[in-house]
C-alpha positions in Angstrom: 5.2 -79.0 36.9 6.4 -80.9 39.3 7.0 -84.7 38.6 4.4 -85.9 41.4 1.6 -83.1 40.5 1.3 -79.1 40.9 4.5 -78.2 42.8 3.1 -74.5 45.5 5.1 -72.4 43.4 2.7 -73.2 40.6 -0.3 -71.7 42.6 1.8 -69.0 43.9 3.4 -67.7 41.2 1.4 -69.1 38.4 2.8 -69.0 34.9 2.1 -66.5 31.8 0.2 -67.4 29.1 2.0 -67.0 25.3 1.1 -64.6 23.4 -0.2 -65.3 19.8 2.4 -65.0 17.4 5.2 -63.2 19.7 5.0 -60.3 22.5 4.7 -57.5 21.1 5.7 -53.8 22.9 2.7 -51.4 23.3 4.2 -48.2 23.6 2.9 -45.3 25.9 2.2 -41.6 24.8 4.5 -38.6 25.5 3.0 -36.4 28.2 2.6 -33.0 28.2 4.9 -30.6 30.7 2.3 -29.6 33.0 2.0 -25.3 33.0 3.2 -24.9 36.5 6.5 -23.7 38.2 8.1 -26.9 39.0 6.7 -26.7 43.0 3.9 -28.7 42.7 5.8 -31.7 44.8 5.9 -28.8 48.1 1.8 -30.3 48.8 3.7 -33.4 50.6 6.2 -30.7 52.2 5.7 -27.2 52.3 9.2 -26.9 54.0 10.6 -27.1 50.6 9.5 -23.3 49.8 12.7 -22.5 51.3 13.9 -24.5 48.0 12.0 -22.5 45.6 14.1 -20.7 43.1 16.5 -23.9 42.7 13.2 -26.0 41.8 11.9 -23.1 39.6 15.0 -23.3 37.7 15.5 -27.0 37.5 11.8 -27.1 36.0 12.5 -23.9 33.4 15.5 -26.5 32.7 14.1 -29.4 32.1 11.1 -27.5 30.1 13.5 -26.3 27.6 15.1 -29.5 27.0 11.8 -31.3 26.0 11.2 -27.9 23.9 14.3 -28.2 22.1 14.1 -32.1 21.8 10.7 -31.4 19.8 12.1 -28.8 18.1 15.3 -29.8 16.9 15.1 -33.9 17.0 11.6 -34.4 15.6 10.7 -35.3 19.3 11.2 -38.0 22.5 10.5 -40.4 20.5 12.8 -40.3 17.6 15.9 -38.7 20.4 15.5 -41.8 22.5 16.3 -44.0 19.5 19.9 -43.0 18.4 20.8 -46.5 18.6 18.8 -46.7 15.0 21.1 -43.8 13.6 24.3 -44.4 15.3 26.9 -47.4 14.7 25.8 -49.9 12.4 22.1 -50.1 11.1 20.5 -51.4 7.7 19.1 -48.7 5.5 19.4 -48.0 1.9 20.6 -45.1 -0.6 20.0 -44.4 -3.9 18.3 -47.4 -4.1 20.7 -49.8 -2.5 20.0 -51.8 0.4 23.1 -51.9 2.7 24.6 -51.1 6.1 25.4 -47.5 7.3 27.8 -46.9 10.1 27.8 -43.9 11.8 30.0 -42.1 14.6 30.3 -38.9 16.4 33.5 -38.1 17.1 34.0 -34.3 16.4 37.6 -34.0 17.8 38.6 -36.7 15.1 40.3 -35.7 11.8 38.8 -38.7 9.8 37.5 -42.4 10.8 37.1 -45.7 8.7 35.5 -48.5 9.4 37.8 -52.0 9.9 37.0 -55.7 10.9 37.4 -58.9 9.5 35.1 -57.7 6.1 38.3 -56.1 4.9 40.9 -57.9 6.9 41.8 -55.0 9.3 42.5 -52.7 6.2 40.5 -50.0 5.2 39.9 -49.6 1.2 38.3 -46.5 -0.2 34.9 -46.9 0.6 35.4 -48.0 4.1 36.4 -44.2 5.3 33.4 -41.8 6.8 32.6 -38.8 5.9 32.2 -36.0 8.2 29.2 -33.5 8.5 29.3 -30.1 10.4 28.3 -31.6 13.6 31.1 -33.9 14.1 29.3 -37.2 13.1 31.0 -39.5 10.5 29.1 -41.5 8.1 29.7 -44.2 5.4 27.3 -46.6 3.7 28.5 -50.1 2.4 26.4 -51.7 -0.2 25.1 -54.8 -0.1 27.0 -57.5 -2.6 25.1 -58.7 -5.5 23.7 -61.8 -3.9 22.2 -59.7 -0.9 24.7 -60.8 1.5 25.5 -57.5 4.1 29.3 -56.3 3.4 29.8 -56.8 7.3 28.5 -60.0 8.4 26.7 -61.2 11.4 28.8 -61.8 14.3 32.1 -60.3 12.2 34.5 -58.5 14.5 34.7 -54.5 13.8 36.7 -51.5 15.0 36.6 -48.0 13.7 39.9 -46.3 13.1 40.5 -42.5 13.3 43.1 -40.2 13.4 43.0 -37.6 16.7 43.7 -34.0 16.3 47.1 -34.4 16.9 47.7 -36.9 14.1 48.0 -39.9 16.3 46.2 -43.4 14.7 43.9 -45.2 16.9 41.7 -48.1 17.0 38.7 -47.7 18.8 35.2 -50.2 19.6 32.3 -48.3 18.4 30.6 -46.4 21.1 27.2 -47.7 19.8 28.3 -51.2 19.4 25.6 -53.9 20.5 28.0 -56.5 21.0 32.1 -57.0 22.1 34.0 -59.9 22.6 37.3 -61.1 23.9 38.8 -63.8 22.3 40.7 -66.6 25.0 44.2 -65.2 25.5 43.5 -61.8 24.1 43.6 -58.8 26.4 41.7 -56.0 24.4 38.0 -56.9 23.4 36.5 -56.2 19.7 33.5 -55.0 18.7 30.7 -57.1 16.7 28.6 -56.9 14.5 25.4 -58.6 16.0 22.6 -58.7 13.2 21.0 -62.6 13.1 20.0 -62.3 9.6 16.6 -64.3 10.6 14.4 -64.3 13.1 13.4 -67.3 15.6 9.9 -68.5 16.5 8.3 -67.1 19.7 10.8 -68.8 22.4 13.1 -70.2 19.9 16.8 -70.0 21.1 18.7 -70.4 18.1 22.7 -69.3 17.9 21.9 -67.6 14.4 18.5 -66.2 14.8 17.4 -63.7 16.9 15.0 -64.2 19.6 11.5 -63.4 19.7 10.0 -63.0 22.9 7.1 -65.0 23.5 5.5 -64.1 26.7 4.3 -60.3 28.0 5.4 -58.3 30.7 4.4 -59.3 33.9 1.6 -56.4 35.9 3.8 -54.3 38.0 4.0 -56.1 41.4 2.0 -54.9 44.5 5.1 -55.1 46.5 8.5 -55.9 45.1 10.3 -58.5 46.5 13.9 -58.3 45.0 16.3 -60.7 44.1 19.5 -59.3 43.3 21.8 -61.3 41.1 25.3 -61.6 39.1 25.1 -63.9 36.0 28.2 -64.5 35.8 28.7 -65.8 39.8 25.3 -67.9 39.7 27.1 -71.1 39.0 28.2 -73.0 42.2 31.0 -74.3 40.1 34.2 -72.2 40.0 33.6 -70.6 36.4 31.9 -67.5 34.9 28.0 -69.0 34.3 25.9 -68.0 31.0 22.6 -66.3 30.3 21.4 -69.9 29.6 22.5 -72.1 32.6 21.2 -68.9 35.0 17.5 -69.3 32.9 17.8 -73.2 33.3 19.1 -73.3 37.1 18.5 -70.1 39.0 15.1 -68.9 37.5 13.2 -71.6 38.7 15.1 -71.5 42.6 14.2 -67.8 42.8 10.6 -68.4 41.6 10.2 -71.1 44.5 11.4 -68.8 47.2 8.7 -66.3 46.1 10.7 -63.0 45.0 8.7 -61.4 42.0 11.6 -59.8 41.0 15.2 -60.2 39.8 17.8 -57.5 39.4 20.4 -58.1 37.5 24.3 -56.9 37.9 27.0 -56.4 35.5 24.9 -56.6 32.3 26.9 -53.7 30.4 29.9 -54.9 29.0 32.7 -54.2 31.2 36.1 -54.9 30.3 37.4 -55.7 33.8 35.6 -58.6 35.2 36.8 -57.7 39.2 34.8 -54.3 38.5 31.3 -56.3 38.9 30.1 -54.5 35.9 30.5 -50.6 37.3 33.4 -49.5 34.7 30.9 -50.1 31.7 32.8 -49.7 28.8 30.4 -50.7 26.0 27.2 -49.4 26.6 25.1 -50.8 24.3 26.6 -54.1 24.7 25.1 -57.1 26.7 28.1 -58.6 28.7 29.8 -61.2 26.4 31.2 -63.5 29.1 27.9 -64.9 29.5 26.6 -65.7 26.0 24.9 -63.4 23.4 22.6 -61.2 23.6 19.7 -63.1 22.2 20.6 -65.6 25.1 19.9 -62.9 27.4 16.9 -62.2 25.6 15.8 -65.8 26.7 16.8 -65.5 30.4 14.3 -63.0 30.6 11.4 -64.1 28.8 11.7 -67.0 31.0 11.1 -64.8 33.7 8.4 -63.4 32.5 7.0 -66.4 31.6 7.2 -67.1 35.7 5.8 -64.2 36.5 9.4 -62.2 37.7 9.9 -58.6 36.5 13.8 -58.0 35.5 15.1 -55.2 36.7 18.8 -53.8 35.5 21.4 -52.6 37.4 22.4 -49.8 35.2 25.5 -47.2 35.4 25.3 -44.1 34.0 27.1 -42.4 36.8 30.6 -42.9 35.2 32.3 -45.1 32.6 35.6 -46.6 32.8 38.9 -45.1 31.9 39.7 -47.7 29.5 40.6 -46.1 26.0 40.8 -49.0 24.7 37.7 -51.0 24.9 35.9 -48.1 26.2 34.4 -44.1 25.4 37.3 -42.5 27.3 39.0 -40.7 24.7 37.4 -41.7 21.9 38.2 -39.1 19.6 41.1 -38.5 21.4 39.7 -35.6 23.4 38.9 -36.3 27.3 35.7 -33.9 26.8 33.8 -36.0 24.3 31.4 -37.4 26.6 32.7 -36.2 29.7 33.6 -33.3 31.7 37.2 -32.2 30.7 39.7 -32.1 34.0 39.4 -32.6 37.3 35.9 -32.6 37.1 35.5 -34.9 34.5 37.5 -37.9 36.6 36.4 -39.8 40.1 39.4 -39.8 42.3 37.8 -42.7 44.3 36.5 -44.5 41.6 39.2 -44.3 39.5 36.5 -43.7 36.5 35.1 -40.8 34.0 32.3 -38.5 34.9 29.7 -37.7 32.1 28.9 -34.1 31.1 24.9 -34.5 31.1 24.9 -30.8 29.5 26.4 -32.1 26.7 23.5 -32.9 24.2 25.0 -35.6 22.4 26.1 -37.3 26.0 22.1 -36.6 26.5 21.1 -38.3 23.4 23.8 -41.4 24.5 22.6 -41.6 28.0 18.8 -41.5 26.6 18.8 -43.7 24.0 20.5 -46.2 26.5 17.7 -46.2 29.2 15.4 -46.7 26.5 17.6 -49.5 24.6 17.4 -52.1 27.3 13.8 -51.8 28.4 12.7 -51.9 24.6 15.4 -54.3 23.1 15.5 -56.6 25.6 12.1 -56.0 27.5 14.1 -55.3 30.7 10.7 -54.1 33.4 12.9 -51.1 34.4 16.0 -50.4 36.3 18.0 -50.0 39.5 20.3 -46.6 38.5 24.2 -46.8 40.2 25.6 -44.2 42.1 22.9 -41.7 41.8 24.2 -39.7 44.3 27.5 -38.9 42.5 25.3 -37.7 39.7 23.3 -34.9 41.4 26.5 -33.6 43.4 29.7 -32.1 42.0 31.6 -33.6 45.5 29.4 -36.7 44.3 29.1 -37.2 48.2 33.0 -37.8 48.7 34.1 -37.0 52.3 30.7 -35.5 52.7 28.2 -35.7 55.6 24.4 -35.1 54.8 22.5 -33.5 57.8 19.6 -33.0 55.7 19.8 -29.4 55.8 17.8 -28.3 52.4 20.9 -26.2 51.6 23.0 -29.4 50.8 20.8 -30.8 48.0 19.4 -27.4 46.5 22.7 -25.3 46.2 25.9 -24.6 43.8 27.4 -28.5 44.7 23.9 -29.7 43.1 24.6 -31.4 39.2 21.2 -29.6 37.8 22.1 -31.1 34.7 22.2 -34.9 35.9 19.1 -34.0 38.0 17.2 -32.8 34.8 18.7 -35.9 32.8 17.2 -38.1 35.5 13.9 -36.4 35.4 14.0 -36.7 31.4 15.1 -40.1 31.9 11.8 -40.9 33.9 9.1 -38.5 31.9 10.4 -40.9 28.9 10.3 -44.7 30.6 7.6 -44.2 32.8 5.4 -42.6 29.6 7.1 -44.7 26.6 6.8 -47.9 29.0 3.9 -47.3 31.8 4.7 -50.5 33.8 8.7 -49.8 34.2 9.9 -49.5 37.5 12.8 -47.1 38.5 14.9 -47.6 41.5 17.6 -44.7 42.6 20.7 -45.8 44.7 21.0 -42.5 46.9 22.3 -42.2 49.7 22.0 -38.2 50.2 18.2 -38.1 50.7 17.5 -35.9 47.9 14.1 -34.3 48.8 11.4 -35.4 46.1 13.1 -37.5 44.1 10.9 -40.4 44.5 8.1 -37.6 43.4 6.7 -38.0 40.0 8.4 -35.9 37.6 5.0 -34.1 36.8 4.9 -32.7 40.3 8.9 -31.5 39.5 10.2 -34.2 41.3 13.3 -36.4 40.1 10.9 -39.2 38.9 11.9 -42.5 40.8 9.5 -44.8 42.0 11.5 -46.2 45.0 15.1 -45.0 46.6 17.2 -47.6 47.9 17.3 -47.4 51.6 21.0 -47.6 51.5 21.4 -46.9 55.6 19.7 -50.0 56.6 22.8 -52.4 55.6 25.0 -49.8 57.2 23.5 -50.2 60.3 23.3 -53.7 60.6 27.3 -54.0 60.0 27.5 -51.3 62.4 25.8 -53.3 65.1 27.3 -56.6 64.5 30.7 -55.1 64.2 30.6 -52.6 67.3 28.2 -54.2 69.7 27.5 -56.8 72.2 24.0 -58.5 72.1 23.3 -56.5 75.4 24.1 -53.2 73.8 21.5 -53.3 70.6 19.7 -50.3 71.1 15.8 -51.1 69.9 15.0 -47.7 69.4 17.9 -46.4 67.4 17.8 -49.7 64.8 13.7 -48.7 64.3 14.8 -45.0 63.9 17.1 -46.2 60.6 14.7 -48.6 59.7 12.0 -45.5 59.4 13.7 -42.5 58.8 12.9 -41.8 55.6 10.7 -39.5 53.7 6.7 -39.3 53.9 5.3 -40.1 50.5 8.7 -41.2 48.8 8.7 -45.1 48.7 12.2 -46.9 49.2 13.7 -50.3 49.0 14.6 -51.5 52.7 17.0 -54.1 52.3 19.5 -55.8 55.3 22.7 -56.4 52.7 23.6 -55.9 48.9 26.6 -56.3 46.9 27.8 -52.7 48.3 28.6 -54.1 51.8 29.1 -57.9 50.6 31.5 -57.3 47.7 33.2 -54.4 48.3 35.7 -54.9 51.0 33.2 -56.4 53.6 30.8 -59.3 54.7 27.7 -60.8 54.8 25.3 -60.5 57.7 25.9 -64.4 57.9 29.7 -64.0 58.0 29.4 -61.2 60.7 27.6 -63.4 62.6 29.0 -67.1 62.6 32.6 -66.0 61.5 35.0 -69.1 60.6 32.0 -71.3 62.5 30.2 -70.8 59.0 32.7 -73.1 57.6 33.1 -75.4 60.4 29.7 -75.4 62.4 26.8 -76.1 59.9 26.4 -79.6 60.4 23.2 -80.6 61.4 24.5 -84.2 63.2 27.7 -83.7 65.6 28.8 -81.2 67.7 26.9 -77.7 67.7 28.2 -74.8 67.6 26.6 -72.0 69.9 27.9 -69.4 67.6 26.1 -70.9 64.6 23.0 -71.0 66.6 23.1 -67.3 67.8 23.8 -66.6 64.5 20.7 -68.2 62.2 18.4 -67.2 65.0 19.4 -63.2 64.6 19.5 -63.7 60.5 16.2 -64.4 60.7 15.0 -61.5 63.1 17.3 -59.1 61.0 15.9 -59.9 57.7 12.4 -60.1 58.8 12.3 -56.6 60.6 13.8 -55.3 57.8 11.7 -56.4 55.5 8.5 -55.5 58.0 9.7 -51.9 58.6 12.8 -51.0 55.8 10.6 -49.6 53.2 7.7 -50.5 50.8 9.5 -53.2 49.0 12.5 -55.3 49.7 15.6 -56.8 48.4 18.2 -59.4 49.1 21.8 -59.9 47.9 21.9 -63.6 46.2 23.8 -64.6 48.9 21.7 -63.8 51.7 19.1 -66.1 50.4 21.4 -68.9 49.8 23.3 -68.6 53.0 26.6 -69.2 50.9 30.0 -68.4 52.8 31.8 -67.9 49.6 33.9 -64.3 50.0 33.1 -62.7 47.1 36.4 -61.4 45.8 37.4 -62.3 42.4 40.2 -59.6 41.8 42.3 -62.9 42.3 44.6 -63.7 39.7 41.7 -65.0 37.6 40.5 -67.7 39.9 37.1 -68.2 40.3 36.8 -70.5 43.4 35.5 -67.8 45.7 33.6 -66.3 42.7 30.6 -68.4 42.7 27.4 -69.0 44.8 26.9 -72.5 46.7 23.3 -72.7 46.5 24.2 -76.5 46.6 24.7 -76.5 50.4 21.4 -74.7 51.2 20.1 -77.5 49.2 21.7 -80.1 51.1 20.0 -81.8 53.8 22.4 -82.5 56.2 23.4 -78.5 56.3 21.7 -75.8 58.3 21.9 -73.4 55.2 18.5 -75.0 54.7 16.8 -73.4 57.4 18.0 -70.4 56.2 16.8 -70.7 53.1 13.4 -72.1 54.0 12.6 -68.9 56.5 13.4 -66.8 53.4 10.6 -68.7 51.5 8.4 -68.7 54.1 8.0 -64.8 54.9 8.3 -64.3 51.1 5.1 -66.0 51.1 3.7 -64.7 54.1 3.9 -61.3 52.1 2.3 -62.7 48.9 -0.8 -64.1 51.3 -1.1 -60.6 53.6 0.1 -57.8 51.5 2.1 -56.7 54.6 5.0 -55.2 53.0 2.9 -53.0 50.8 0.3 -52.3 53.5 -0.5 -48.8 54.6 -0.9 -49.5 58.2 2.1 -49.7 60.3 2.5 -48.9 64.0 5.4 -49.9 66.2 3.8 -50.0 69.7 6.9 -51.1 71.5 10.3 -50.5 71.3 11.4 -52.1 74.8 15.3 -51.3 75.6 15.3 -53.4 78.5 13.0 -56.7 77.6 14.9 -55.9 73.7 11.5 -56.2 72.2 9.9 -54.6 69.2 6.2 -55.1 68.6 5.2 -54.1 64.8 1.7 -53.9 63.3 1.7 -54.4 59.3 -1.3 -54.9 57.4 -3.7 -57.3 59.7 -0.2 -58.8 61.2 1.3 -58.4 64.3 5.0 -59.3 64.6 6.9 -59.5 68.3 10.5 -59.4 67.8 12.4 -60.7 71.0 16.2 -59.8 70.4 17.0 -60.5 73.8 20.3 -63.1 73.9 18.6 -65.1 77.3 15.7 -63.8 78.4 12.3 -65.4 77.3 9.0 -63.8 78.4 5.6 -65.8 79.5 2.4 -64.2 79.3 4.0 -61.0 77.6 1.5 -58.3 77.3 1.4 -56.5 73.4 -0.5 -53.9 72.1 -2.7 -54.7 69.0 -5.1 -52.7 66.7 -8.0 -55.2 66.6 -10.5 -57.5 68.7 -9.9 -60.3 67.2 -8.9 -63.7 67.9 -5.3 -64.3 66.8 -2.9 -67.7 66.0 0.4 -67.8 64.8 1.1 -67.5 61.1 5.1 -67.5 61.2 7.6 -68.6 63.7 11.3 -68.5 63.7 11.4 -70.9 66.1 10.3 -73.8 63.7 12.3 -76.8 63.5 12.0 -76.3 59.6 14.1 -73.2 60.1 16.4 -74.7 62.6 14.2 -73.5 65.4 13.0 -75.6 68.9 9.4 -75.3 68.5 9.4 -73.2 71.6 6.2 -71.4 70.1 4.9 -73.0 66.5 2.1 -72.7 64.7 1.7 -76.7 65.2 0.2 -76.1 69.0 -3.0 -74.3 66.7 -3.0 -72.0 70.1 -6.0 -69.2 69.5 -5.3 -66.0 71.7 -8.4 -64.0 72.5 -7.6 -60.0 72.4 -8.7 -58.5 75.4 -10.0 -54.9 75.2 -8.5 -51.5 76.8 -5.9 -49.3 76.0 -2.0 -50.8 75.8 0.9 -49.5 74.2 -0.9 -47.0 72.8 -3.4 -49.7 71.3 -7.1 -50.2 71.6 -6.9 -54.1 72.2 -3.9 -56.3 73.8 -2.8 -59.9 73.8 -0.7 -62.0 76.1 2.0 -64.1 74.1 5.2 -66.1 74.9 8.0 -64.6 73.3 11.7 -67.2 73.3 14.7 -65.6 73.2 15.8 -64.5 69.8 12.9 -65.3 68.0 10.4 -63.7 65.9 6.7 -64.7 65.8 4.1 -63.1 63.5 0.4 -63.2 64.6 -2.4 -63.4 61.9 -6.4 -63.2 62.6 -7.3 -66.9 63.1 -9.4 -66.8 60.5 -6.5 -66.6 58.1 -4.2 -69.0 59.4 -4.5 -72.9 59.1 -1.9 -75.4 61.1 -2.0 -78.0 58.4 -1.3 -75.9 55.4 1.9 -76.7 54.6 1.0 -80.1 54.0 -1.3 -79.4 51.1 -0.2 -79.8 48.0 0.2 -76.0 47.6 2.0 -75.4 50.9 5.1 -73.8 52.5 6.9 -74.9 55.2 6.1 -73.5 58.3 3.8 -71.1 56.9 0.4 -71.1 58.5 -2.0 -69.8 56.0 -5.3 -71.0 54.3 -5.5 -71.3 51.1 -3.2 -68.4 49.1 -3.9 -66.3 52.2 -6.8 -63.1 52.4 -4.5 -60.7 50.7 -3.1 -62.5 47.9 -0.9 -61.4 45.1 2.2 -62.4 43.3 
């Protein structure tokens, strides 16, 4: 609640009501496998017929695995909860309560559990027996007073003898927490099992967290805020889950995002990998707190109406043998391919063998674990292109020829794994969302598994961010090609949804810069003051940043994403591999909240167009029409839903009485102008003028009606039906500065 009454976000992003007694998951039933031959998805693209045999082959593989899981594992429900069998779990043996420890290590000769509980020296009862399937098992009965043999937060490892007779200590593969002591290099596994449950919403270091709020409904259109908890503080430190919960979630909600996508959750020994060299797949990164702290963060996001996606890494694993699962039992092919196929030469990491039964159990269980245990609402699957092809997309250019997708270079085992994961997740958790990071454009990637598709809800439209970097690096403002930009923004497969974004960590973190840095370069450090000498570089940069952001949101897909640095316009370089210094490994959101700096204009604009989508639903609207791509004028005119957007990229030309086409003959007014003063503009065109424009009949630019508008240089103006606007709305109790909308809009949704 705002100290002076309701804040705008209370109306635009209502808080969820708590669930009496705490939230309890309601699982969906697993769907039967349809009886077709796997080519049902061809109804969306009959040219896929050239790959008929490939689709039939992978469908038969999928059906065979579903049947094998039912026949041999007691069904998908049991198979995907391997974490209840492997690792340390409570159970009963011969009437005694205690802890079972199980580990699949077929290449090991012998194995014992060691840790603080036995002073790291195994006694006879700490040695496990090995069955014919390569699984070691031991049982540790509770003490007479009922206390467990291994206490909560007690450090553990398994000590095993490899086939060559070498003794090694390993962190259990299914461990649920791993920590690194200050001054130490290696991690230790930790038995994390709070003895009691807290009240719903209670955060207590010795109680397990009980979820208080329900999962939000699946959003009409995702507006994703990509973030990294550890790097979210304005201070040079590793931030915690609870600090992110307190400091960042309210800010993200205020900006109008309905989804956060969190990087670097799975434990990774090397912080500089940004979470992409995973060592402990079932463990939440301990740098930012406990597993229950993370649960409290997610529950709070749900209270604020935001879904939470996790950046999950199933494409590869860290080579680290001390802390991870590489060479776990002494063999290189336990979870991974052996030889060259099991090593990613560019990422310097290990590659999973998706055709291995226990690898399949491990990854399917991991897919379920984070959604079921932590209440994540879905995933961004990282590195999917690397998974789907034996060449991993390295030094390979996809031209769109179907032979590139459906041939001997395709790793069918990996594709079928993703079909199974999407099958399980979408059936058991009906509101789940899955996004795949695929640069190849694999056909049917975002068609349901029931049709023979891979089953993702969205593909990341990765080419867009690369295009913007290319434009900013290589072209001057007069060389920008309107047609080429529009082509890149709209080049996607019919009936397959995409997430459009102008930048992500792939650009800004991996040896490149943010768009703001490309636009403003060194002036971003010295020229952002509102008072005093002004920088033409900054003025250009702020103006173009606004155009790039909105045209990407408008045309890039049926969902949108932003890098956390974008909405905060932070200049800090994102390079943590610098001797352990956190100086540049932080988010300077304080700069965007400084009234004396121009970063605030960029953040205000971000907030306004997010709320424009809340009000009008243009991102998910079925109606899209691009009526103008004028290379000489540098103008693009776009219809999205009931809105008309006029982008003028020209560096110097402004146009008076500029005629544009429109779909309807209604009266129109300005709903959003990037030239508003609150966005750092000059108010050459503003909602405050309250000008009504009357559409004229007659075909123009292929549209049945037209308008004459003013299009200032380097601006975008969004026009809406006059009855949906209110020039004074931003001074109301629920108003968003710079946005003209009546109430919460004609097509409101969170």
